[in-house]
N, C-alpha and C positions, 0 to 999 in steps of 0.2 A: 403473534404473541397475545393479542386481545382475544382471539378465538380460543386459545388455550385456557385463558382465565374464565371465559364464559362456560366452556365445557366443564371445568372443575366446579364452577359455581352451580351449574345445573345438577351435576352428580351429587354434590353436597346436599342440595335441596331435596333431591329424590331420597337420599338416605334419611334425612330428617323427617320426611313425610309431608313437607310443605307443598310439594307438587306431585302429581301422578303421571306416570309414563303412559303415553298413548299406545293402544294395542296395534301391533303391526298389521298392515293391510293383507288381506287374504286375496290371492289371485282369483278365487272363485267369485268374490263379490264385485270384482271389476266389471263394469258394464261396457260393452263394445257398441259403438254406434254404427258399426258396419252391417249392411243389409245381408242377410244370409241366403235368402232365396226369393224367387219370383212368385208371381201369382199362380196358384194351382188351378187346374181345370175343374169344372163342376163334375161332381159324380152323379150317377143316375138317381140316387136317393135325393140329392139336393134338387135336381130337376123336377122330380115327382112332387116334392113338397111345394115347389114354386107353382106348379100347374094346379095342384089341388088346394092351394092356400086361398086366402080371401081375395076378392076382386078389388084391385087398386087401379085407379085411373089418375094419370098425371094432371096437375092443376092446369098446365098449359093446354092440354087437350080439352079440358072442361071449358076453357075460354074460347077455344076454336069452335066448339059446338055452339056456344052462345052467340058467336059472331054470325053463324049461318042460320040461327034461329031454331035449332034442334036441341032437345034436351039430351044430355049425355046418358050413356047406358049405366044402369045401376048394378047389373050382374052380368056374368058371362053369357047367360041365356039371352040377354037383350042385344048382344052384339050383332047377330045376324039381322035383326029387325032394323037396327040403327044404320047398318051398312046399306040395306035396301033403301031406307029413307034418304040417306045421303046421295045415293046414286040417282034417285028420282029427282031430287033437288038439282043435282048437277045437270041432268038432262033438260030440266025446265030452263035453267039459266043459259045453257048452250042454245036452246031453241029461241029464247028471247033475244040473245045476242045475234043469232043468225038472221032473224027477221029484220034487223037493221034499225030497230027503234032507237037504240042507243046512239047509233051513228047519226041518225036524223036529228036527234035532240042535240047532240054535240055540235053539229053543223049550224043549227039555229042559234045556239049559244055563241058560237064563234062569230057569226054575222052580227049579232046584237052587240057583242063586245067591241067589234071593229067599228060599228056605227057610232057607239058611245065615245070611243077614242077619237074618231075623226071630228065629232062635234066639239069635244074638249080642245082638241088641237086648233080647230078653226077659231074658237073663242079666244084662246091664248094669242093667236096670230093677230086677230082684230085688236085686242088690247095692246099688243106691242106696237102695231101701226098707229093707234091713237096716241100713245105716249110719244112716239117718234114725231108725229105731226105737232104736238104741243112743244116739243123740244125745238123743232125747226122754226115754228112761229115765234118762239121766245128769243132765239138768237139771230134769226134772219127775218126781221119784220118787213123788209122791202119786197120780198117775193110775193 
């Protein structure tokens, strides 16, 4: 009953021009959120433009070059020279590691750390024995 009165009231206001009717929705303007297709493969033209485009190097690669102490390539022509430089550095590092310098250094460090730990442990044990003796002397004076 109330719905009927509201409907009549709206129709009367429309006739009087107090309100305007909304335009009905068109089916064409409705946007669907459904995905229509997958990723399309690259065409030959796209591949050519990528190869002939500007030289771009990823920021992470620049950081990696910095970590090994080699400047990153600035153009495609520099790539071969940088690859050779990286291979030389790799060979040097492998030779240094094969010589055993690092192993000897690590062994020396391990011994030094072990000696330091023993020294600290011995000092802690002596301090605990000293405190124990004070405790015994305090509570057992006859001994």
